[in-house]
C-alpha positions as CSV (number, residue, x, y, z in Angstrom):
1,X,-10.5,25.2,59.6
2,X,-7.3,24.2,57.9
3,X,-5.9,23.6,54.4
4,X,-7.2,20.7,52.4
5,X,-4.8,17.8,51.9
6,X,-5.5,18.1,48.1
7,X,-4.6,21.8,47.7
8,X,-2.0,22.8,45.1
9,X,-0.5,26.3,45.1
10,X,1.7,26.9,42.0
11,X,3.2,30.2,41.0
12,X,2.5,31.0,37.4
13,X,3.4,34.7,37.1
14,X,4.6,37.7,39.1
15,X,2.3,37.7,42.2
16,X,-0.1,35.2,40.4
17,X,-0.7,31.8,41.8
18,X,-2.9,28.9,40.5
19,X,-4.8,27.6,43.5
20,X,-6.2,24.2,42.8
21,X,-8.0,21.5,44.7
22,X,-7.9,18.0,43.1
23,X,-10.8,16.8,45.3
24,X,-13.3,19.5,44.6
25,X,-12.0,20.4,41.2
26,X,-11.8,24.1,42.2
27,X,-9.3,26.2,40.4
28,X,-8.7,29.9,41.0
29,X,-6.1,32.5,40.0
30,X,-5.1,34.4,43.2
31,X,-2.5,36.8,44.5
32,X,0.0,36.3,47.4
33,X,-2.5,37.9,49.8
34,X,-5.0,35.1,49.3
35,X,-2.3,32.5,49.7
36,X,-1.4,34.1,53.0
37,X,-5.0,33.8,54.1
38,X,-5.1,30.2,53.1
39,X,-2.0,29.5,55.2
40,X,-3.2,31.4,58.2
41,X,-0.6,34.2,57.8
42,X,-3.3,36.9,57.2
43,X,-6.8,37.4,58.4
44,X,-9.6,38.3,55.9
45,X,-13.1,36.9,56.7
46,X,-14.5,37.5,53.2
47,X,-11.6,35.7,51.5
48,X,-11.7,32.9,54.1
49,X,-15.4,32.3,53.5
50,X,-14.7,32.0,49.8
51,X,-11.8,29.6,50.3
52,X,-14.2,27.4,52.4
53,X,-16.8,27.5,49.7
54,X,-14.3,26.3,47.2
55,X,-12.9,23.4,49.3
56,X,-9.5,24.9,49.9
57,X,-10.2,25.3,53.7
58,X,-11.9,22.4,55.4
59,X,-12.8,21.0,58.8
60,X,-12.3,17.4,57.6
61,X,-9.3,15.3,58.6
62,X,-6.8,13.9,56.1
63,X,-8.4,10.5,56.6
64,X,-11.9,11.9,55.9
65,X,-10.7,13.6,52.7
66,X,-8.9,10.5,51.5
67,X,-12.1,8.6,52.1
68,X,-14.0,11.1,50.0
69,X,-11.4,10.8,47.2
70,X,-11.6,7.0,47.3
71,X,-15.4,7.2,47.0
72,X,-14.9,9.4,44.0
73,X,-12.4,6.8,42.7
74,X,-15.0,4.0,43.0
75,X,-17.6,6.0,41.1
76,X,-15.1,6.7,38.3
77,X,-14.0,3.1,38.1
78,X,-17.6,1.9,37.4
79,X,-17.5,3.8,34.2
80,X,-13.8,3.4,33.2
81,X,-13.6,-0.3,33.5
82,X,-16.6,-0.8,31.3
83,X,-15.0,1.0,28.4
84,X,-12.6,-1.7,27.0
85,X,-10.2,-0.7,24.3
86,X,-8.6,-3.2,21.9
87,X,-5.6,-3.3,19.5
88,X,-4.0,-5.8,17.2
89,X,-0.3,-6.2,16.7
90,X,-0.6,-7.5,13.1
91,X,3.1,-8.4,13.1
92,X,6.3,-7.3,14.8
93,X,8.0,-7.0,11.5
94,X,8.7,-3.4,10.3
95,X,10.2,-2.0,7.1
96,X,11.9,0.9,8.8
97,X,15.0,1.1,11.1
98,X,14.2,4.1,13.3
99,X,17.1,4.5,15.9
100,X,14.7,5.3,18.8
101,X,12.2,2.4,18.3
102,X,11.1,1.0,21.6
103,X,10.3,-2.3,20.0
104,X,13.9,-2.7,18.9
105,X,14.8,-5.3,21.5
106,X,11.7,-7.3,20.6
107,X,12.6,-7.3,16.9
108,X,16.3,-8.1,17.3
109,X,16.1,-10.4,20.3
110,X,13.4,-13.0,19.4
111,X,13.8,-15.1,16.2
112,X,10.6,-15.3,14.3
113,X,8.9,-12.3,15.7
114,X,10.0,-10.2,12.8
115,X,8.0,-12.2,10.3
116,X,5.0,-13.9,11.9
117,X,1.6,-12.4,10.9
118,X,-1.5,-12.9,13.0
119,X,-3.6,-15.6,11.4
120,X,-7.4,-16.0,10.9
121,X,-7.9,-18.4,13.9
122,X,-6.2,-16.0,16.3
123,X,-8.1,-13.1,14.9
124,X,-11.4,-15.0,15.5
125,X,-10.3,-15.9,19.1
126,X,-9.5,-12.3,19.8
127,X,-12.9,-11.2,18.7
128,X,-14.4,-13.9,20.9
129,X,-12.8,-12.1,23.8
130,X,-14.1,-8.7,22.6
131,X,-17.6,-10.3,22.3
132,X,-17.3,-11.7,25.8
133,X,-16.7,-8.2,27.3
134,X,-19.3,-6.6,25.1
135,X,-21.9,-9.0,26.4
136,X,-21.2,-8.0,30.0
137,X,-22.6,-4.5,29.8
138,X,-23.2,-1.3,28.0
139,X,-19.7,-0.3,27.2
140,X,-18.5,2.5,24.9
141,X,-17.4,1.0,21.6
142,X,-13.9,2.6,21.1
143,X,-12.2,2.1,17.7
144,X,-10.0,-1.0,17.3
145,X,-6.4,0.0,16.5
146,X,-4.1,-1.8,14.0
147,X,-0.5,-1.7,15.2
148,X,2.9,-3.3,14.7
149,X,5.7,-3.5,13.8
150,X,4.2,-2.1,10.6
151,X,0.5,-3.2,10.2
152,X,0.2,-2.3,6.5
153,X,3.1,-4.4,5.1
154,X,1.9,-6.0,1.9
155,X,2.0,-9.5,3.3
156,X,-0.4,-8.4,6.1
157,X,-3.3,-7.7,3.8
158,X,-5.4,-10.8,4.5
159,X,-5.1,-10.2,8.3
160,X,-5.9,-6.4,8.0
161,X,-9.0,-7.1,5.9
162,X,-10.2,-9.9,8.2
163,X,-9.9,-7.7,11.3
164,X,-11.7,-4.8,9.6
165,X,-14.5,-7.1,8.4
166,X,-14.9,-8.5,12.0
167,X,-14.9,-5.0,13.5
168,X,-17.5,-3.7,11.0
169,X,-19.9,-6.6,11.8
170,X,-19.6,-5.5,15.5
171,X,-20.3,-1.9,14.8
172,X,-16.7,-0.8,15.7
173,X,-14.5,1.6,13.9
174,X,-10.9,1.0,13.0
175,X,-7.8,3.2,13.6
176,X,-4.5,2.5,11.8
177,X,-1.1,3.4,13.3
178,X,1.2,3.2,10.4
179,X,4.5,4.6,9.1
180,X,2.8,5.4,5.9
181,X,5.1,3.6,3.5
182,X,2.6,1.2,2.1
183,X,-0.6,3.3,2.5
184,X,-0.9,3.6,-1.2
185,X,-1.3,-0.2,-1.5
186,X,-4.2,-0.2,1.0
187,X,-5.8,3.1,0.0
188,X,-8.6,1.8,-2.2
189,X,-9.6,-0.8,0.5
190,X,-9.6,1.8,3.3
191,X,-11.6,4.2,1.1
192,X,-14.2,1.5,0.6
193,X,-14.9,1.6,4.3
194,X,-13.9,5.2,5.1
195,X,-17.0,5.7,7.2
196,X,-15.7,3.0,9.5
197,X,-12.1,4.3,9.6
198,X,-11.8,6.5,12.7
199,X,-8.4,7.8,11.7
200,X,-5.0,7.0,10.1
201,X,-2.0,8.1,12.0
202,X,1.4,8.7,10.4
203,X,4.7,10.0,11.9
204,X,7.2,12.6,10.7
205,X,10.5,13.3,12.2
206,X,11.1,16.8,10.8
207,X,11.5,18.3,7.4
208,X,12.8,16.2,4.5
209,X,16.5,16.5,5.3
210,X,16.1,15.6,9.0
211,X,13.4,13.0,8.6
212,X,15.4,11.1,6.0
213,X,18.3,10.8,8.4
214,X,16.2,9.1,11.1
215,X,13.1,7.5,9.7
216,X,14.9,5.3,7.2
217,X,14.1,2.1,5.4
218,X,15.9,-1.2,6.3
219,X,18.1,-0.5,3.3
220,X,18.9,3.0,4.6
221,X,16.9,5.1,2.1
222,X,14.9,8.2,3.1
223,X,11.1,8.0,3.3
224,X,9.8,11.6,3.5
225,X,8.6,12.1,-0.1
226,X,6.8,8.7,-0.1
227,X,5.1,9.4,3.2
228,X,3.9,12.9,2.1
229,X,2.6,11.5,-1.2
230,X,0.7,8.7,0.7
231,X,-0.8,11.2,3.2
232,X,-2.1,13.2,0.3
233,X,-3.7,10.0,-1.2
234,X,-5.5,9.3,2.1
235,X,-6.8,12.9,2.4
236,X,-8.0,12.8,-1.2
237,X,-10.2,9.9,-0.2
238,X,-11.6,12.0,2.6
239,X,-10.2,9.8,5.4
240,X,-9.3,11.5,8.7
241,X,-5.5,11.7,9.0
242,X,-3.4,12.5,12.0
243,X,0.3,13.4,11.7
244,X,2.4,12.7,14.8
245,X,5.5,14.9,14.9
246,X,8.3,13.3,16.9
247,X,10.6,15.7,18.7
248,X,13.8,15.2,20.7
249,X,17.1,17.1,21.3
250,X,18.5,15.7,18.0
251,X,15.8,17.3,15.7
252,X,14.2,20.0,17.8
253,X,16.0,22.8,15.8
254,X,14.4,21.6,12.6
255,X,10.8,21.5,13.8
256,X,9.9,25.2,12.8
257,X,10.8,24.3,9.2
258,X,8.5,21.3,9.3
259,X,5.7,23.4,10.8
260,X,6.1,25.9,7.9
261,X,5.9,23.0,5.4
262,X,2.7,21.5,7.1
263,X,1.0,24.9,7.4
264,X,1.5,26.0,3.8
265,X,1.5,22.7,1.9
266,X,-1.5,22.4,-0.4
267,X,-3.2,19.5,1.5
268,X,-6.4,18.1,0.0
269,X,-9.4,18.0,2.4
270,X,-7.4,19.9,5.0
271,X,-10.4,19.7,7.4
272,X,-9.6,16.0,7.7
273,X,-6.0,16.7,8.8
274,X,-4.6,17.2,12.3
275,X,-1.1,17.3,13.7
276,X,0.3,16.7,17.2
277,X,3.7,16.6,18.9
278,X,5.2,13.7,20.8
279,X,8.6,13.2,22.3
280,X,10.6,10.1,21.2
281,X,10.5,7.5,23.9
282,X,13.0,4.6,24.1
283,X,13.8,4.2,27.8
284,X,15.2,0.7,27.1
285,X,17.6,2.2,24.5
286,X,20.8,4.2,24.8
287,X,19.9,6.1,21.6
288,X,18.2,9.5,21.4
289,X,16.9,9.4,25.0
290,X,19.4,11.5,26.9
291,X,17.5,14.8,26.8
292,X,15.2,16.8,29.0
293,X,11.5,16.4,28.2
294,X,10.8,19.6,30.0
295,X,13.2,21.5,27.7
296,X,11.6,19.9,24.6
297,X,8.0,20.7,25.6
298,X,8.9,24.2,26.5
299,X,10.1,24.7,23.0
300,X,6.9,23.2,21.6
301,X,4.8,25.5,23.7
302,X,6.9,28.5,22.5
303,X,5.7,27.6,18.9
304,X,2.2,28.2,20.0
305,X,3.0,31.4,21.9
306,X,4.8,32.8,18.9
307,X,1.8,32.1,16.7
308,X,3.7,29.7,14.5
309,X,0.9,27.1,14.5
310,X,-2.5,27.1,13.0
311,X,-5.7,25.2,13.6
312,X,-4.4,21.8,12.3
313,X,-2.1,21.6,15.3
314,X,-3.4,20.1,18.6
315,X,-2.4,22.1,21.7
316,X,-0.2,20.4,24.3
317,X,-2.6,20.7,27.3
318,X,-2.5,17.4,29.1
319,X,-5.6,15.7,30.5
320,X,-7.1,16.5,33.1
321,X,-6.2,20.2,32.7
322,X,-7.8,20.4,29.3
323,X,-11.1,19.4,30.8
324,X,-10.6,21.8,33.7
325,X,-9.5,24.9,31.8
326,X,-11.4,24.5,28.6
327,X,-14.5,22.4,29.4
328,X,-14.8,23.5,33.0
329,X,-15.1,19.9,34.1
330,X,-12.8,18.1,36.6
331,X,-12.1,14.4,37.0
332,X,-9.1,13.3,39.1
333,X,-6.6,11.2,37.2
334,X,-6.4,8.0,39.3
335,X,-4.6,6.0,36.6
336,X,-1.8,7.1,34.3
337,X,-3.5,5.8,31.2
338,X,-5.9,3.2,29.8
339,X,-3.4,0.4,30.4
340,X,-5.0,0.1,33.8
341,X,-8.6,0.4,32.9
342,X,-9.1,-2.1,30.1
343,X,-6.8,-1.8,27.2
344,X,-6.1,-5.2,25.6
345,X,-3.6,-5.7,22.7
346,X,-3.6,-9.0,20.9
347,X,-0.4,-10.2,19.3
348,X,0.4,-12.8,16.6
349,X,1.4,-15.4,19.3
350,X,-1.8,-15.4,21.2
351,X,-0.5,-13.1,24.0
352,X,-2.4,-10.1,25.5
353,X,-0.6,-7.0,26.5
354,X,-2.0,-3.9,28.5
355,X,0.4,-1.3,27.0
356,X,1.6,-0.3,23.6
357,X,5.2,-0.1,24.8
358,X,5.0,-3.5,26.4
359,X,4.1,-5.5,23.4
360,X,6.4,-8.4,22.6
361,X,7.9,-8.5,26.1
362,X,6.3,-11.7,27.5
363,X,7.1,-10.8,31.1
364,X,4.7,-7.9,30.7
365,X,1.9,-10.0,29.2
366,X,-1.4,-10.1,31.1
367,X,-2.6,-13.4,29.7
368,X,-3.5,-15.3,26.5
369,X,-6.4,-15.3,24.1
370,X,-5.2,-18.3,22.1
371,X,-5.7,-21.2,22.3
372,X,-8.1,-20.1,25.0
373,X,-8.7,-16.9,27.0
374,X,-7.1,-16.6,30.3
375,X,-5.7,-13.6,32.2
376,X,-2.7,-14.1,34.5
377,X,-1.7,-12.6,37.9
378,X,0.0,-9.7,36.2
379,X,-3.3,-8.5,34.9
380,X,-4.4,-7.8,38.4
381,X,-1.3,-5.7,39.1
382,X,-1.9,-3.6,36.0
383,X,-5.6,-3.2,36.8
384,X,-5.0,-2.3,40.4
385,X,-2.2,0.2,39.7
386,X,-3.6,3.5,40.9
387,X,-2.4,6.4,43.0
388,X,-3.9,4.7,46.1
389,X,-1.6,1.7,46.0
390,X,1.7,3.3,44.9
391,X,3.7,4.2,48.1
392,X,5.5,7.1,46.3
393,X,2.1,8.6,45.4
394,X,0.2,8.1,48.6
395,X,1.2,11.4,50.2
396,X,1.9,13.4,47.0
397,X,-0.3,16.4,46.3
398,X,0.1,15.9,42.6
399,X,-1.0,12.3,42.5
400,X,-4.5,13.0,41.2
401,X,-3.0,15.0,38.3
402,X,-0.4,12.6,37.0
403,X,-2.1,9.3,38.0
404,X,1.1,7.8,39.2
405,X,3.0,8.2,36.0
406,X,3.8,5.8,33.2
407,X,3.9,2.1,34.4
408,X,6.2,1.1,31.6
409,X,8.7,3.8,32.5
410,X,8.5,2.6,36.2
411,X,9.2,-1.0,35.0
412,X,12.3,0.1,33.0
413,X,13.7,2.1,35.9
414,X,12.7,-0.1,38.9
415,X,11.9,-3.5,37.5
416,X,8.3,-3.3,38.6
417,X,5.2,-1.4,37.5
418,X,4.3,-0.9,41.2
419,X,6.4,2.2,41.5
420,X,5.5,5.8,40.7
421,X,7.1,7.6,37.8
422,X,7.4,11.4,38.0
423,X,8.7,12.3,34.5
424,X,5.3,13.6,33.3
425,X,4.7,15.5,36.5
426,X,7.8,17.6,35.9
427,X,6.5,18.5,32.4
428,X,3.1,19.3,33.9
429,X,4.5,21.6,36.6
430,X,7.2,23.3,34.5
431,X,5.5,23.5,31.1
432,X,1.8,22.7,30.8
433,X,0.6,24.8,33.7
434,X,2.5,28.0,32.8
435,X,1.4,27.5,29.2
436,X,-2.2,27.0,30.1
437,X,-2.1,30.1,32.3
438,X,-0.8,32.3,29.6
439,X,-3.1,30.9,26.9
440,X,-6.4,30.6,28.9
441,X,-6.3,31.8,32.5
442,X,-4.6,35.1,32.1
443,X,-7.0,36.2,29.4
444,X,-10.0,35.4,31.5
């Protein structure tokens, strides 16, 4: 018997280790004595028997274990690739000038992309693609997301209504990713179909003083008061609303003040409200990106540990640990995200993109849906990007946890998506695991 290739041993406290096997899904809190038995430094027949039963000790070779993992991979793919997810870039035009926007190069560098709105014919063609894949099998009907630029600009109304109409006839829900400025102009229409609206997502960059320095209109005016007012309008209509709180080194110190505002503000229908944290991400920009994500997420986790947050705030436990620690279910993460399992984003120019951050960058397109549907060679690269084909990930014991990392970040850094990206893994190791231990494992 020897150690499994898929073992992870991570220290989470004084003489406390998380012993985890990403093939079997076993997870145990152990002390240093058990770790020594695992590594053959101490003999204890009872402990050894337990380690064998949990898959930490095995008689299989590395090749045999990798074969088992690939078999697991094949089974997972049969389900994942059926569940197509779709989004529409209504326009690349936006009414804000956020300094960290990852679409900035698209908006500034391509004449026309700021104003073109997707038209009826392209919307119809996009739904023909959706119908094509729906007809292939029994796939889960995930909500269709409206995206931009800013999807709810007043001049986009015809396109927004036509997409929602087509989605409803196909028994699909709609999710709207908006900056919230023009929500008031769409509120009555969205309320009319509120049973078909999955959620509306709006972003805040801190309390009023901080937010109004960063999330500014094209003319330079602050937007906090208007966004808060419009969030209240949406909640009054009983529509599920999600607030994304953007955090980086420039505004981190103001977040406790925003948390206090969100906790104690008199929100209507608060049961329809949720909040979550996200770090700003503009790897193709020199602005607001030179900071440690590990440091930022440590701060966010401290808010939970200090009891600053209530039930409207989602906890920062990354998949697949949430399933493992909370739901007691394990599924290896073979892909970084749904960009590799079926996400298709349709833009106003007939292009299809696999990733929200890639939209507008034609070199990252995976094909066209207008004038006719055709995927290109890049689509195969995106779909095949898994931990099994990335050299950097092939021998890494963390690969089934991070899924190879963000493909877009790899592209920005290396000029290709066929490289691993370890940014998220550093956050998982140094932030999420210690947080999960303190919040869930230590108590049990």
